[in-house]
C-alpha positions in Angstrom: 0.1 0.1 0.1 1.7 3.5 -0.8 1.0 5.8 1.5 1.6 9.5 2.0 2.4 11.0 5.5 1.5 14.1 7.1 4.6 15.4 9.5 4.4 17.9 12.2 7.2 20.4 10.8 7.5 21.3 14.3 8.4 17.8 16.1 8.6 15.4 13.5 5.2 13.7 14.6 2.9 12.0 12.5 -0.6 13.8 12.1 -2.3 10.9 9.5 -1.5 8.9 6.9 -3.5 8.7 3.1 -3.9 5.7 0.9 -3.2 6.7 -2.1 -5.6 6.3 -5.0 -5.3 3.2 -7.6 -6.1 3.5 -11.4 -9.4 2.0 -11.0 -10.5 5.1 -8.5 -8.5 7.8 -10.8 -10.7 6.4 -13.8 -14.4 6.7 -11.7 -12.8 10.2 -10.2 -12.4 11.4 -13.9 -15.5 9.7 -15.1 -17.5 12.2 -12.1 -16.2 15.3 -13.5 -17.1 14.7 -16.6 -20.6 14.2 -15.5 -20.3 16.8 -13.4 -19.0 19.1 -16.2 -22.2 18.5 -18.6 -24.8 19.8 -15.0 -22.0 22.6 -14.3 -21.2 24.1 -17.4 -25.0 25.0 -18.0 -26.0 26.1 -14.8 -27.0 29.7 -14.3 -25.0 32.1 -12.9 -27.0 32.5 -9.6 -26.5 28.9 -8.5 -22.7 29.3 -9.2 -22.7 32.1 -7.2 -24.3 31.0 -4.4 -22.5 27.9 -4.2 -19.0 30.0 -3.6 -21.0 32.6 -1.4 -22.0 29.7 0.8 -18.0 28.5 0.7 -16.9 31.3 1.7 -19.6 31.7 4.7 -17.8 28.2 6.0 -14.8 28.8 5.8 -15.4 32.6 7.5 -17.5 30.6 10.1 -14.7 27.7 11.0 -11.7 29.8 10.2 -10.3 28.6 13.7 -10.6 25.0 12.7 -9.4 25.1 8.9 -6.1 27.7 9.9 -5.1 24.7 12.8 -4.9 22.1 10.3 -2.7 24.4 8.3 -0.5 25.3 11.1 -0.1 22.0 12.1 0.1 20.2 8.9 3.0 23.1 7.0 3.9 25.0 10.1 2.6 28.3 9.3 1.5 30.6 12.6 -1.5 30.7 13.3 -2.2 34.3 12.3 -0.8 33.7 9.4 -3.3 30.7 9.2 -6.5 33.0 10.0 -5.3 35.3 7.4 -4.8 33.2 4.3 -8.8 31.3 5.2 -10.0 34.9 5.2 -8.6 36.0 2.1 -9.8 32.8 0.6 -13.7 33.6 1.9 -12.8 37.2 -0.1 -11.8 35.6 -3.2 -15.0 33.0 -3.3 -17.1 36.6 -2.8 -15.4 38.5 -5.1 -16.2 36.0 -8.1 -18.8 35.3 -6.7 -20.4 39.0 -7.1 -18.1 40.5 -9.8 -18.0 36.8 -12.0 -20.7 37.2 -13.9 -20.0 40.4 -15.1 -16.4 39.2 -16.5 -17.8 36.7 -18.5 -20.2 38.8 -20.1 -20.2 38.6 -23.9 -18.2 41.4 -25.2 -19.5 43.7 -28.5 -17.6 43.9 -31.1 -17.6 46.5 -34.3 -16.5 44.7 -37.2 -17.9 44.1 -40.8 -20.8 41.9 -39.9 -24.7 42.9 -38.7 -23.0 41.8 -35.1 -20.6 40.2 -33.9 -19.5 39.8 -30.4 -16.9 37.5 -28.3 -18.4 35.2 -25.5 -16.3 33.1 -22.6 -17.2 29.1 -22.2 -16.0 26.8 -19.9 -13.9 24.2 -21.6 -14.0 21.5 -18.7 -11.4 19.8 -16.0 -8.9 22.0 -15.0 -6.5 19.6 -13.4 -4.4 21.8 -10.6 -1.1 20.6 -9.3 -0.6 22.6 -5.9 1.9 23.5 -3.9 2.2 23.4 0.3 2.8 26.6 1.5 -0.1 27.9 1.3 -2.1 25.0 1.0 -6.0 26.8 1.1 -5.2 29.9 -0.9 -3.5 28.6 -3.7 -6.5 26.2 -4.2 -8.9 28.4 -3.8 -6.8 31.1 -5.7 -7.6 29.2 -9.1 -10.8 27.6 -7.6 -12.8 30.7 -7.2 -13.0 31.6 -11.2 -12.9 28.6 -12.2 -15.8 27.4 -10.4 -17.9 30.3 -11.0 -17.0 30.3 -14.9 -18.8 26.8 -15.0 -15.6 24.5 -15.0 -15.0 21.3 -12.9 -11.8 20.5 -10.4 -9.3 18.1 -10.5 -7.1 19.2 -7.1 -3.3 17.2 -6.8 -2.1 18.4 -3.7 1.7 18.4 -2.5 1.5 15.4 -0.2 2.2 17.1 2.9 -0.3 18.7 3.1 -2.8 16.1 2.3 -5.1 16.8 5.1 -5.9 20.5 3.6 -7.0 19.1 -0.1 -9.1 16.8 1.9 -10.8 19.5 3.8 -11.0 21.5 1.0 -12.6 19.3 -1.1 -15.3 18.7 2.1 -16.1 22.2 1.9 -17.5 21.9 -1.3 -19.0 18.5 -1.0 -20.9 20.1 2.1 -21.8 23.7 0.2 -24.0 21.7 -1.7 -21.5 21.7 -5.2 -22.6 19.0 -7.9 -21.7 15.7 -7.3 -18.1 15.6 -9.1 -17.3 19.3 -8.9 -14.7 19.2 -7.0 -12.5 16.3 -6.2 -8.9 15.5 -4.5 -6.6 13.0 -6.4 -4.6 11.4 -3.8 -2.3 10.5 -6.3 2.3 10.9 -7.0 3.7 11.8 -9.7 3.8 8.9 -11.8 0.7 9.2 -12.8 0.1 12.9 -13.9 0.5 12.2 -17.4 -2.4 9.7 -17.7 -4.7 13.0 -15.6 -3.6 15.4 -18.1 -4.1 13.4 -21.4 -7.7 12.7 -20.7 -10.7 14.1 -22.6 -12.2 16.0 -20.0 -9.5 17.9 -18.3 -8.6 20.5 -20.8 -6.4 23.4 -18.5 -3.3 22.6 -16.6 -2.6 25.1 -13.6 0.4 24.6 -11.5 1.6 26.6 -8.9 5.6 25.2 -7.7 9.1 24.8 -8.5 10.7 25.7 -12.2 12.0 22.5 -12.6 7.9 21.1 -12.0 6.5 23.4 -14.2 8.8 22.5 -16.8 8.2 19.2 -16.7 4.8 19.4 -16.2 4.3 22.3 -19.6 5.8 20.3 -21.2 3.3 17.3 -20.4 0.3 19.9 -21.4 2.5 20.9 -24.4 2.7 17.0 -25.7 -1.4 16.4 -25.1 -2.5 20.3 -26.2 -4.0 21.2 -23.3 -4.3 24.7 -21.9 -2.1 25.6 -19.2 -0.7 28.2 -16.2 2.3 28.5 -14.9 3.2 29.6 -11.4 6.4 29.3 -10.7 9.2 30.4 -8.5 10.6 33.9 -7.8 13.7 35.7 -6.6 12.1 39.2 -5.7 14.1 42.3 -5.4 13.3 44.6 -3.3 15.5 48.5 -4.2 15.3 50.7 -1.5 16.2 54.2 -2.9 18.1 56.9 -0.7 14.9 58.8 -0.4 12.9 56.3 0.9 11.1 55.8 4.3 13.7 53.9 6.0 12.0 52.6 8.7 8.8 51.7 6.4 10.7 50.1 4.4 12.6 47.7 6.9 9.6 46.7 8.0 7.9 45.5 5.3 11.0 44.0 3.5 11.1 41.8 7.0 7.7 41.3 6.9 7.8 40.2 3.0 11.2 38.1 3.6 10.3 36.5 6.7 6.9 36.0 7.1 5.4 31.7 6.4 8.9 31.4 7.5 10.0 32.4 4.0 8.3 29.9 2.3 6.7 32.4 -0.3 7.1 32.9 -4.0 6.5 36.3 -3.6 8.4 37.6 -0.5 11.1 40.0 -1.2 14.1 38.0 -1.1 17.3 40.5 -2.5 17.4 43.2 -0.6 19.4 46.1 -3.4 20.2 49.1 -1.1 21.7 52.0 -2.7 25.2 52.7 -0.9 24.7 55.8 0.9 21.8 54.1 3.4 22.8 50.8 3.8 24.3 50.7 7.2 21.3 52.4 8.2 19.2 50.5 6.5 20.8 47.2 7.4 20.6 48.5 11.3 16.9 48.7 10.7 16.7 45.3 9.7 18.5 43.5 12.5 16.5 45.2 15.2 13.8 43.9 13.1 14.7 40.7 13.0 15.8 40.6 16.7 11.7 40.8 17.4 11.2 37.7 16.2 9.9 34.6 18.3 10.7 31.5 16.5 8.7 27.9 18.0 5.7 26.8 17.9 3.5 27.7 15.6 0.2 26.6 17.4 1.2 29.0 19.9 0.4 32.7 19.9 2.8 34.1 20.9 5.3 32.5 18.1 5.8 35.1 15.0 8.0 32.7 12.7 7.8 28.8 12.6 9.1 26.5 10.8 10.2 25.5 7.1 7.9 22.7 6.0 10.0 19.7 5.9 13.6 18.4 6.7 14.3 17.9 3.1 14.1 21.8 2.4 15.7 23.3 5.0 18.6 21.5 4.4 18.2 22.7 0.7 18.8 26.2 2.3 21.6 25.5 4.4 23.6 24.6 1.6 22.6 27.3 -0.4 23.6 29.6 2.3 26.9 27.8 2.7 28.0 28.0 -0.5 26.9 31.5 -0.9 29.1 31.6 1.9 31.8 30.4 0.2 31.9 32.8 -2.3 32.0 35.8 -0.3 28.6 36.7 1.5 29.0 37.1 5.0 26.2 36.3 7.7 25.3 39.5 10.1 22.3 37.5 12.0 21.5 34.0 12.3 22.4 31.6 9.7 21.9 28.5 11.9 18.9 25.6 11.9 18.3 23.0 14.3 15.7 20.2 12.2 13.1 22.4 10.2 13.5 25.3 12.4 15.8 28.1 10.4 16.7 31.3 12.2 15.4 34.3 10.5 19.0 35.5 8.6 20.9 38.8 7.3 22.9 37.8 4.2 25.3 40.5 3.7 27.8 41.3 0.7 25.4 39.0 -2.3 26.6 39.1 -5.5 25.4 38.1 -8.5 26.9 34.1 -8.8 26.3 33.4 -5.5 23.2 31.0 -4.5 21.7 33.8 -2.6 21.2 36.2 -5.6 20.8 33.5 -8.4 18.6 31.1 -7.0 15.1 31.3 -5.0 15.9 30.8 -1.3 12.9 29.3 -0.1 13.5 29.9 3.2 13.7 32.9 6.1 17.3 34.3 4.3 17.3 37.8 3.2 20.3 38.7 0.4 21.6 42.4 0.8 23.1 43.6 -2.2 24.2 47.1 -2.5 23.5 49.3 -5.5 26.0 52.5 -6.8 22.5 54.0 -8.1 19.0 53.8 -9.3 20.1 52.4 -12.8 22.8 49.7 -11.1 19.5 48.7 -9.0 17.6 48.2 -11.1 20.2 46.0 -13.5 20.4 44.1 -10.5 17.2 43.0 -10.1 16.9 42.2 -13.5 19.7 39.9 -13.7 17.7 37.1 -12.5 15.9 34.3 -14.4 13.1 35.4 -12.4 10.1 38.0 -12.7 7.6 37.3 -10.3 7.3 40.4 -8.0 9.3 43.5 -7.1 9.0 46.6 -4.8 10.5 49.9 -4.7 10.7 52.2 -1.9 10.9 55.8 -3.1 8.7 59.0 -1.6 9.0 60.1 -5.5 6.3 59.1 -7.1 6.8 59.5 -10.7 10.1 58.4 -10.0 9.5 55.2 -8.7 6.7 54.8 -11.6 9.2 55.0 -14.1 11.6 52.9 -12.8 8.7 50.0 -12.3 8.3 50.1 -15.8 12.2 49.2 -16.2 11.7 46.2 -13.6 11.0 43.0 -15.6 8.3 41.3 -13.4 4.8 40.3 -13.4 3.9 43.0 -10.4 5.6 45.4 -9.0 4.6 47.5 -5.8 5.7 50.7 -5.0 6.4 51.5 -1.1 3.9 48.4 -0.2 4.2 44.4 0.3 4.1 43.0 -2.6 0.5 40.6 -2.6 -1.9 38.6 -4.4 -5.4 40.3 -4.5 -8.5 38.8 -6.0 -8.5 42.5 -8.2 -5.4 42.6 -10.0 -4.0 39.9 -12.3 -1.2 38.2 -10.6 1.5 35.9 -12.1 5.6 36.4 -13.8 7.3 36.3 -16.8 10.4 34.4 -17.6 11.1 31.3 -15.4 8.6 32.7 -12.8 6.2 31.0 -15.4 3.5 32.5 -17.5 -0.6 33.1 -17.6 -2.1 34.9 -14.8 -4.1 34.2 -12.0 -7.0 36.3 -10.3 -9.1 39.6 -11.8 -10.9 39.2 -14.8 -7.8 38.1 -16.7 -7.1 35.3 -14.5 -10.8 34.5 -15.1 -10.4 33.8 -18.9 -7.4 31.6 -18.5 -9.2 28.8 -18.9 -13.0 30.0 -21.0 -13.1 29.2 -24.4 -12.6 33.1 -25.5 -15.5 32.5 -28.6 -15.8 35.2 -31.5 -19.1 34.5 -33.1 -20.1 36.8 -36.4 -23.4 37.2 -37.7 -24.5 39.1 -40.8 -27.4 39.3 -42.6 
């Protein structure tokens, strides 16, 4: 019997074991998805909206319960888990309220008497999701996909299988059509089998660059639409006229929340030389106020890395960077999954701490001579997900934002996803968009209709 294990990352205790489903069970789920789509694709928008509102209500009413599952299974502190559940509920309500408008026919002037573009559902969306935001990553695609009229097949990360099962229960208990949302407890060896199935017409993956490359290849092989939201090594540029106190506070929040396990965390702090020492001192003071410990205790402000192998990888990336000339200012040590919040100075291109995605609480400090070099350093990376710029001059910030190679650039603010704005990256950070109307349109048949005399 093949199983997945849910392990408490703080103390390594076993939470649960989950038996993988067999080929026959996979086929049954795919058939149910096909049957569900035939019903759901013609359901009125009012029905879809009501379902999402019920899901949002259930999330809020049981927030403490769902938050505790997240924190126990992947190590996020309770306050962050609660915020994750709230964001999922907000997004369900957002698409319930605005989804129909986003899918409204668009009249287009042409040589026809009347021509329009319609947006119609395409089938089952096969979602391969990560462990770092085990509820939010799912609802980020599930809310718009459900409102569109598509159905969902979820392959979640093995270490958060409890979360996956709970999300499926939420949809069932809120009255979803049988087969509308199904959790597939499967390993990667059956991924192609699922992608190749006729009912599957879209694939969405949030994960590593390697995973994205592998799954995108399969999607291309079987000619299926895909959206890839992959890694990031987001730059945070601090100019000489920035509010250093605010910039340092938000920089640490961005880098250290979720124990640094976020694709859009600020990872490379690119600071102009004349203010570097002052900025670094504020960072050091902020790090000293972080209370790392058991994520289930309210006093804890940072939990562990979700898996020991990930903590070991992070430690090795730091080790190689130090060998190449980086200097640890504070932190830098690990006990099992608990990795201290760390500041690395003198980081340069060519080091893992500059070139790679460090998925944990390490901030790389990089000095720039001027704003043009800062932009050049920001863009000197294979990723292009998010970035932030800190300056009191809004026009200056906007000008530089246009020069940053990233899908999301925030000025004097924490980089975050918002259901009202499209989210996604360029370069090795992937392609396609989630959220807003643009994300909703990704998994639709954008159909042109031409009517003449």
